[in-house]
C-alpha positions in Angstrom: 14.1 22.4 -2.5 11.1 23.6 -4.5 7.9 24.3 -2.6 4.7 24.1 -4.6 1.8 26.3 -3.5 -1.9 25.3 -3.9 -3.8 27.1 -6.6 -7.5 27.3 -5.6 -9.3 23.9 -6.3 -7.1 22.8 -9.2 -4.2 21.2 -7.4 -0.7 22.7 -7.2 1.0 25.4 -9.1 3.6 24.3 -11.5 6.9 24.0 -9.6 10.2 22.3 -9.8 11.1 19.2 -8.0 14.6 18.5 -6.7 15.3 16.9 -10.0 14.4 20.1 -11.9 11.3 18.7 -13.6 7.9 20.3 -13.6 5.6 18.9 -10.9 2.0 19.0 -9.9 0.4 17.6 -6.7 -3.3 16.7 -6.8 -5.8 17.2 -4.0 -6.1 13.4 -3.8 -2.3 13.0 -3.3 -2.3 15.6 -0.6 -5.3 14.0 1.2 -3.8 10.5 1.0 -0.5 11.8 2.4 -2.4 13.7 5.2 -4.4 10.5 6.1 -1.2 8.6 6.4 0.2 11.2 8.8 -2.9 11.3 10.9 -3.0 7.5 11.3 0.7 7.4 12.3 1.8 6.7 15.9 3.2 10.3 16.0 -0.4 11.6 15.7 -2.7 8.8 16.6 -3.3 9.7 20.2 -3.0 13.5 19.8 -6.4 14.8 18.6 -5.5 18.4 19.0 -2.7 18.1 16.5 -4.8 16.0 14.2 -7.5 18.6 14.1 -5.0 21.4 13.7 -3.3 19.8 10.7 -6.5 18.6 9.1 -8.0 22.1 9.4 -5.1 24.0 7.7 -4.7 21.4 5.0 -8.5 21.5 4.1 -8.4 25.3 4.2 -5.7 25.3 1.5 -7.5 22.7 -0.6 -10.7 24.8 -0.5 -8.8 27.9 -1.7 -9.0 29.7 1.7 -5.3 29.7 2.7 -5.6 33.5 3.2 -8.1 32.8 6.1 -5.6 30.7 8.1 -4.7 33.1 10.9 -4.2 32.7 14.6 -7.8 33.9 15.4 -9.3 31.5 12.9 -7.4 28.5 14.2 -8.1 29.4 17.8 -11.9 29.7 17.4 -12.5 26.9 14.8 -10.0 24.3 16.0 -9.4 24.9 19.7 -12.9 26.2 20.7 -11.9 29.6 21.8 -14.6 32.3 22.0 -15.1 35.2 19.7 -13.3 37.5 22.0 -10.1 35.5 21.7 -6.9 37.6 22.1 -3.7 36.0 20.9 -1.5 38.3 23.0 -3.1 36.9 26.2 -3.7 33.3 25.0 -0.8 31.6 23.2 -2.7 28.3 22.5 -2.2 28.5 18.7 1.5 29.4 18.9 2.2 26.6 21.3 0.2 24.0 19.4 1.9 25.1 16.1 5.3 24.5 17.7 4.1 21.0 18.7 2.7 20.3 15.3 6.0 21.3 13.6 7.9 19.0 16.0 5.4 16.1 15.4 5.8 16.5 11.6 9.6 16.5 12.0 9.4 13.3 14.1 7.0 11.7 11.6 9.4 12.2 8.7 12.5 11.3 10.8 10.9 8.1 12.2 9.9 7.0 8.6 13.1 8.1 7.0 13.3 4.7 5.2 10.1 5.4 3.3 9.8 7.3 0.1 7.1 10.0 0.2 5.9 11.7 -2.9 5.7 14.9 -0.9 6.1 16.4 2.5 4.0 18.9 4.5 5.9 21.7 6.1 4.6 24.6 8.3 7.1 27.5 8.1 7.8 29.4 11.3 5.8 32.6 11.5 2.9 31.2 9.5 0.2 28.5 9.9 -0.2 28.0 6.2 1.2 24.6 5.1 3.6 24.2 2.3 3.6 21.0 0.1 7.1 20.1 -0.9 7.7 17.7 -3.8 10.1 14.9 -2.8 11.1 12.7 -5.8 12.6 9.4 -5.3 16.3 9.8 -4.7 19.0 7.1 -4.6 21.6 7.4 -1.9 25.1 8.3 -3.0 27.6 5.6 -2.2 30.3 8.1 -1.2 28.2 9.7 1.5 28.2 8.4 5.1 25.0 7.0 6.7 22.9 9.7 8.3 21.2 9.3 11.6 18.0 11.3 11.8 17.9 13.1 15.1 14.9 15.3 16.0 14.2 15.8 12.3 17.7 17.0 11.4 20.5 15.1 9.7 23.4 14.3 11.9 26.4 12.0 11.7 26.9 11.6 15.4 24.6 9.8 17.9 24.7 11.5 21.3 23.1 10.5 24.6 19.6 9.2 24.5 16.8 10.4 26.7 13.0 10.0 27.1 10.5 12.1 29.1 8.1 9.9 31.0 4.4 10.8 31.5 4.2 13.1 34.5 2.2 11.7 37.5 -0.9 13.7 38.4 -0.9 13.6 42.3 -3.4 16.4 42.6 -6.4 14.0 43.1 -8.1 15.7 40.3 -8.1 13.7 37.0 -9.1 17.0 35.2 -5.5 18.1 35.7 -4.2 15.4 33.5 -4.1 17.8 30.5 -1.7 20.0 32.4 0.8 17.2 33.3 0.6 16.0 29.7 1.4 19.5 28.5 4.4 19.8 30.8 5.8 16.5 29.6 5.4 17.5 26.0 7.1 20.9 26.6 10.1 19.2 28.2 10.3 16.8 25.3 10.1 19.6 22.7 12.7 21.7 24.4 15.1 18.8 24.8 14.7 18.1 21.1 16.2 21.5 20.4 19.6 20.3 21.6 21.1 18.6 18.6 23.5 16.4 20.6 20.6 14.6 22.2 18.6 11.7 20.8 15.1 12.3 22.2 12.3 9.7 22.2 9.0 11.0 21.0 6.3 11.5 23.6 3.9 8.9 22.2 6.5 6.2 22.8 6.2 6.6 26.6 2.4 6.9 26.9 2.0 3.2 27.8 3.5 4.0 31.2 1.0 6.8 31.9 -0.3 6.6 35.5 1.7 3.3 36.0 4.5 2.5 38.4 7.6 1.5 36.5 11.2 0.4 37.0 13.5 2.9 35.4 16.1 0.4 34.4 13.5 -1.8 32.7 12.1 1.3 30.9 15.6 2.3 29.9 16.2 -1.1 28.4 12.8 -1.2 26.6 13.3 2.3 25.1 17.0 1.9 24.7 17.7 5.2 26.4 20.4 6.1 29.0 18.4 8.8 30.7 14.8 9.4 31.8 13.1 12.6 33.0 10.4 11.7 35.5 8.1 14.1 37.4 4.9 14.7 39.3 2.5 17.4 40.0 0.7 18.3 43.3 -1.9 21.0 43.8 -2.9 23.1 46.9 -5.7 25.5 46.3 -4.4 27.7 43.6 -0.7 26.7 43.8 0.9 23.8 42.0 4.2 22.1 42.8 6.1 20.4 40.0 8.9 17.9 40.9 11.2 16.8 38.1 14.1 14.4 38.3 16.7 13.0 35.9 17.5 9.3 36.3 20.5 7.4 34.9 18.9 4.1 33.8 22.3 2.3 33.7 22.3 2.3 37.5 18.7 3.3 38.3 20.1 6.3 40.1 18.6 9.8 40.4 21.3 12.3 39.4 19.4 15.6 39.5 16.1 17.0 40.7 14.4 20.3 41.0 11.0 21.6 42.2 8.9 24.5 40.9 6.1 26.2 42.7 3.8 28.3 40.6 0.4 30.1 41.1 -2.2 28.4 38.9 -4.3 30.8 36.9 -6.3 29.9 33.7 -4.4 32.5 31.7 -1.0 31.3 32.7 -1.2 27.5 32.2 0.6 27.4 28.9 3.2 30.0 30.0 4.0 27.8 33.1 4.4 24.7 30.9 6.7 26.5 28.5 8.8 28.0 31.4 9.3 24.6 33.1 10.0 22.9 29.8 12.8 25.4 29.0 14.3 25.3 32.5 14.4 21.5 32.8 15.8 21.1 29.3 18.5 23.7 29.9 19.6 22.2 33.2 19.6 18.7 31.8 20.6 18.7 28.2 22.5 21.9 27.3 26.3 21.9 26.9 26.7 22.9 30.5 23.9 20.6 31.7 24.0 17.6 34.0 24.1 15.0 31.1 27.2 16.3 29.4 28.8 16.8 32.9 28.0 13.2 33.9 29.3 11.7 30.6 32.3 13.9 30.6 33.6 12.4 33.9 33.2 8.9 32.5 35.1 9.6 29.3 37.9 11.6 30.9 40.2 8.6 31.4 40.1 7.6 27.7 42.9 8.6 25.2 41.9 11.1 22.5 42.4 8.6 19.7 39.9 6.1 21.1 37.1 8.6 21.9 33.8 8.4 20.1 33.0 11.6 18.3 30.4 12.7 20.9 33.0 12.0 23.6 35.3 14.3 21.7 32.6 17.0 22.0 32.6 16.4 25.7 36.3 17.2 25.8 35.5 20.5 24.1 32.7 21.3 26.6 35.1 20.5 29.5 37.7 22.7 28.0 35.4 25.8 27.8 34.5 25.4 31.5 38.1 25.7 32.8 40.3 27.0 29.9 43.4 25.3 31.2 46.4 24.5 28.8 45.9 20.8 29.7 42.2 20.7 28.9 42.8 22.7 25.8 45.4 20.2 24.5 43.2 17.2 25.2 40.3 18.9 23.4 42.4 19.8 20.4 43.8 16.3 20.0 40.3 14.8 20.4 38.7 17.1 17.8 41.5 16.6 15.3 41.0 12.8 15.5 37.2 13.4 15.2 37.5 15.4 12.0 39.8 12.8 10.5 37.5 9.9 11.5 34.3 11.6 10.5 35.1 14.3 8.0 31.4 14.8 7.1 30.5 15.8 10.7 30.0 19.6 10.5 30.0 20.1 14.3 33.4 18.5 14.7 34.8 21.1 12.2 33.0 23.9 14.0 34.4 22.9 17.4 37.9 22.6 15.9 37.5 26.2 14.6 36.6 27.4 18.1 39.7 25.7 19.5 41.8 27.5 17.0 40.1 30.7 18.0 40.7 30.2 21.7 44.3 29.5 21.2 44.8 32.5 19.0 43.1 34.9 21.4 44.1 33.3 24.8 47.5 31.7 24.0 46.8 28.4 25.6 49.3 26.4 23.6 52.4 26.9 21.5 50.6 25.4 18.5 50.1 27.6 15.4 46.4 28.1 15.1 45.9 30.9 12.5 42.6 32.8 12.1 42.3 31.9 8.4 42.3 28.2 9.3 39.7 28.8 12.0 37.5 30.6 9.4 37.9 27.8 6.9 36.9 25.2 9.5 33.9 27.2 10.7 32.7 27.7 7.1 33.0 24.0 6.4 31.1 23.1 9.6 28.3 25.6 8.8 28.1 24.3 5.2 27.8 20.7 6.4 25.3 21.4 9.1 23.7 24.8 8.4 20.9 24.3 11.0 23.3 23.3 13.8 23.3 26.1 16.4 26.9 25.5 17.5 28.1 25.6 13.9 26.5 29.0 13.4 27.9 30.2 16.8 31.4 29.1 15.7 31.2 31.2 12.5 29.9 34.2 14.5 32.8 33.8 16.9 35.3 33.9 14.0 33.7 37.1 12.6 33.8 38.6 16.1 37.6 38.1 16.4 38.0 39.3 12.8 36.1 42.4 13.8 33.5 41.9 11.0 30.6 43.4 12.9 27.8 43.0 10.4 28.8 39.3 9.6 29.0 38.6 13.3 25.6 40.0 14.0 24.1 38.1 11.1 25.5 34.8 12.2 24.8 35.4 15.9 21.2 36.2 15.2 20.8 33.1 13.0 22.4 30.9 15.8 20.1 32.4 18.4 17.0 31.8 16.3 17.7 28.1 16.1 17.3 27.7 19.9 16.9 30.9 21.9 16.6 28.8 25.1 20.1 27.1 24.8 21.9 28.7 27.8 25.5 27.9 26.6 25.0 29.3 23.1 22.8 32.2 24.1 25.1 33.1 27.0 28.1 33.3 24.6 26.1 35.3 22.0 25.0 37.7 24.8 28.6 38.0 25.9 29.9 38.8 22.4 27.0 41.3 21.7 27.6 43.2 24.9 31.4 43.4 24.3 30.6 44.7 20.8 28.7 47.5 22.4 25.2 46.0 21.9 24.7 46.3 25.6 20.9 46.4 25.8 20.3 43.4 23.5 23.4 41.5 24.7 22.5 41.8 28.4 18.9 40.7 27.8 20.1 37.6 25.9 22.8 36.9 28.5 20.5 37.2 31.5 17.9 34.9 30.1 20.6 32.3 29.5 21.9 32.5 33.0 18.4 32.2 34.4 17.7 29.1 32.4 20.8 27.3 33.8 22.8 28.7 36.7 25.6 26.2 36.1 27.8 28.2 33.8 31.6 28.7 33.7 33.4 31.5 35.4 34.1 33.5 32.2 30.4 34.3 32.0 31.2 36.8 34.8 33.0 39.0 32.3 29.7 40.4 31.2 28.5 41.8 34.5 32.1 42.9 35.2 32.3 45.0 32.1 28.8 46.3 32.5 29.6 47.6 35.9 33.1 48.8 35.0 31.9 50.9 32.1 29.5 52.6 34.4 32.1 53.4 37.0 30.7 50.9 39.5 34.1 49.5 40.4 33.1 47.8 43.6 30.4 45.8 41.8 32.9 45.1 39.0 35.4 43.7 41.5 32.8 41.5 43.1 32.0 40.1 39.6 35.7 39.6 38.9 35.9 37.5 42.1 33.3 35.2 40.7 35.5 34.5 37.7 37.5 31.8 39.5 39.5 30.4 36.6 43.0 30.7 38.0 44.7 29.3 34.9 43.2 31.9 32.5 45.0 35.3 32.5 41.6 37.2 32.4 41.0 36.2 36.0 43.8 38.3 37.6 43.5 40.9 34.9 39.9 41.8 35.8 40.7 41.9 39.5 43.7 44.0 39.0 41.9 46.6 36.9 39.0 46.9 39.4 41.3 47.1 42.4 43.4 49.7 40.6 40.4 51.9 40.1 39.4 51.4 43.7 42.8 52.5 44.9 43.5 49.3 46.7 47.2 49.2 45.6 48.5 46.3 47.7 45.8 43.9 46.5 46.0 45.3 43.0 49.8 44.6 43.0 49.3 41.0 43.9 46.8 40.6 41.1 49.3 42.1 38.6 51.9 39.7 39.8 49.5 36.8 39.2 48.8 38.1 35.7 52.5 38.4 34.8 53.2 34.9 36.1 50.5 33.6 33.7 51.5 35.9 30.8 55.1 37.2 31.2 54.8 38.9 27.8 51.6 40.7 28.8 53.2 44.2 28.7 54.0 43.7 25.0 50.9 41.7 24.1 48.3 43.0 26.5 46.6 45.6 24.2 46.1 43.0 21.5 44.9 40.3 23.8 42.4 42.7 25.4 41.3 44.0 22.0 40.3 40.5 20.8 37.3 40.7 23.1 36.8 44.3 24.2 35.7 46.1 21.0 34.9 49.5 22.4 38.0 51.7 22.3 36.9 53.8 25.3 36.2 50.7 27.4 39.5 49.2 26.4 41.3 52.4 27.4 39.4 52.5 30.7 40.5 48.9 31.4 44.2 49.8 30.6 43.9 52.8 32.9 42.8 50.5 35.7 45.8 48.3 35.1 48.0 51.3 35.1 46.6 52.4 38.5 47.2 48.8 39.7 50.9 49.3 38.9 51.2 47.7 35.5 53.0 50.0 33.1 51.9 49.1 29.5 
């Protein structure tokens, strides 16, 4: 896509449109397009975003794009004083994120219209870019594309809306805070590409009104609603948030947050609660996938919808049993046959090939070159899908392509650093590649955002303790693994117990390991090496197994 940049007062620099022809956008065309955006339902009741967008566009039209900085926006748009410090006040960064999301929603919700141009605000900058969008006829050989959160997707996942939060503080002046929390939850949920998230403005008519969740669900055509309230005591606020399944009108999850209320922490609190709620509700290990997974478990793989096939994959990675693996593999093979243009289906199929190659869950042949081919195809079809980038990173990890792994892992993390399942996996791989400081930081944030993670996550604290000679702590981490059908479970316990000199218990763990993997003596070094990249750590682990009574 060609982006044309404004040249003083004359219009746009000569650029290339998607068709390859020279293009030029006039000030009038830009202003007409801007006015259409500002009058839309996505912007109509959001004066802060209207003022922000109008300001930066007018600055470029007047040849002052170089003046568009955080300080300028804060003082001239949001009324901050001359002593504004961006490190202490994140108002501009937060509103810029909301503005980008609102623009994405605008273009997604009006996907049927033909725009002569689009306005985009790149991350890391507040200067708008005007992109030429010539009229394009859809190709007859391409499947219909459903726009989800501004991204192209061929699969419609579960639908959810965030209702306006009730202000129960008795102070109408606190409405801005509850609105901010609702917007943050909506924005964070929109990062999860499996979800279909209703824009905030669509729920505003229920603000400060009692409502029946089943009626709202039917009206908005959503399965799930996030509802919440805020109470205030002196300088402490209490935020209560619940998830409701509108099909039954039943509350299926709730959590409360108590925070000290200070003027310089309001936005930080909104961001934190938004991230936590979205992670617990919408992530791959969240309550929505867990709820829907139970419902679809009784269906045969060949009749599953594509999203239900994804749920089989998510179930598989929580237990890693041969049965769950086979179900997930069959479901994903049907999904890629039924929807060959779905990049995520190919990416998850690649991961299933990887898991079998490195964990030996099935007798099926699942070569690494096939996994690489599937992962590359998935990333090519959906380059902005976080799981697709993770899949490619995982392939490079097993292939021991360190630089390629780090590149893809960094790209995946940048797409949503608050996704606990993906971030946790990336932290896991980084740590086992020897990037302990960075990997542990990413991993710990992921587990804080959502404490409902699978047992294999405990490999990270196990190896962190084990490499430091803290074998008691390593053993306690191994006890939390609790995945009895995966050979890593007894393996970790055996190595730690061997180092601790607890030979009887270590011998029992070795017996469990050999029952799960009778060929472990011959294959053990390779199986361990798939994940433990440090030679010294690998040797230390083998030494622990030797002390446990396993002669490799």
